[in-house]
C-alpha positions as CSV (number, residue, x, y, z in Angstrom):
1,M,73.9,92.5,90.3
2,L,74.6,96.0,88.9
3,G,71.4,97.6,90.1
4,G,71.3,101.1,88.6
5,A,75.0,101.1,87.6
6,K,76.5,101.0,84.2
7,L,79.8,99.7,82.8
8,L,82.2,101.8,80.8
9,E,85.0,100.0,78.9
10,A,88.3,100.7,80.6
11,G,90.8,98.7,78.6
12,D,92.7,95.4,78.4
13,V,94.8,93.7,81.1
14,E,98.5,93.8,80.1
15,G,99.7,91.4,82.8
16,P,100.7,91.1,86.5
17,T,103.3,93.1,88.4
18,A,105.8,91.8,91.0
19,Q,103.6,93.3,93.8
20,S,100.5,91.2,93.1
21,K,98.9,94.0,91.1
22,Y,98.0,94.2,87.4
23,L,98.6,96.6,84.6
24,V,95.7,97.7,82.4
25,R,96.2,99.5,79.1
26,L,93.4,102.1,79.2
27,T,91.0,103.2,76.5
28,A,89.1,105.4,79.1
29,V,90.7,106.9,82.2
30,P,89.2,105.9,85.5
31,R,89.7,107.7,88.8
32,I,91.9,106.3,91.5
33,G,89.7,104.2,93.7
34,D,87.3,103.3,90.9
35,I,86.1,99.7,90.8
36,L,86.8,97.6,87.7
37,C,84.5,94.8,86.6
38,D,84.7,91.9,84.2
39,P,82.2,91.7,81.2
40,S,79.6,89.9,83.4
41,G,79.7,92.8,85.9
42,R,81.6,91.0,88.7
43,R,83.9,93.3,90.6
44,V,87.5,92.3,90.1
45,A,89.9,95.1,90.9
46,V,90.4,98.6,92.3
47,V,92.4,101.3,90.5
48,R,95.4,102.2,92.6
49,D,97.5,104.4,90.3
50,I,97.6,105.8,86.7
51,I,101.1,105.7,85.0
52,G,102.5,106.2,81.6
53,N,102.1,109.1,79.2
54,V,98.9,111.0,78.4
55,K,98.4,109.3,75.0
56,R,98.8,105.7,76.3
57,P,97.9,105.6,80.0
58,I,98.2,102.5,82.1
59,A,96.3,101.8,85.3
60,V,97.9,99.9,88.2
61,V,95.0,97.8,89.7
62,E,94.7,95.6,92.7
63,P,92.4,92.6,92.8
64,V,89.5,93.0,95.2
65,S,90.3,89.6,96.8
66,K,93.2,87.1,96.8
67,G,91.2,84.6,94.7
68,V,90.8,87.0,91.8
69,M,93.1,86.4,88.8
70,L,93.0,88.6,85.8
71,K,94.0,87.0,82.5
72,K,96.2,88.8,80.0
73,S,94.2,90.6,77.3
74,S,91.0,90.2,79.2
75,R,88.7,93.3,79.0
76,V,87.8,95.2,82.1
77,F,85.1,97.9,82.7
78,I,84.7,100.9,85.0
79,L,81.7,100.6,87.3
80,K,79.8,103.8,87.2
81,E,77.2,103.8,89.9
82,R,74.3,106.2,89.7
83,R,74.4,108.8,92.5
84,R,71.4,109.8,94.4
85,G,70.7,113.5,94.2
C-alpha cells in the first residue's frame, strides 16, 4: 500500500473541532498539505494548518473522506513519499 514511501511519527490526536476537523499534538512538524496515515498506512487526514507555540505545536487536520473518524489519543504518521530525481 505504501510502495516506496515511509511513515514518520507525527503525534497523537487531541480531539475534534467544531468544523469537522481534528487537532493533533505534534512530535514532528509536517508541512501544510501533507498526508497523515494511521499505523497501518491508511491515509486518514490532510494537514490544513499549524497552530500553537513553537515548543508545543498543534496541527489542524481534515479527514480525507467523510467516513474517516479519528479517535482521541490515536497516533498518526506523516506520509513521506520518495521523490523521483
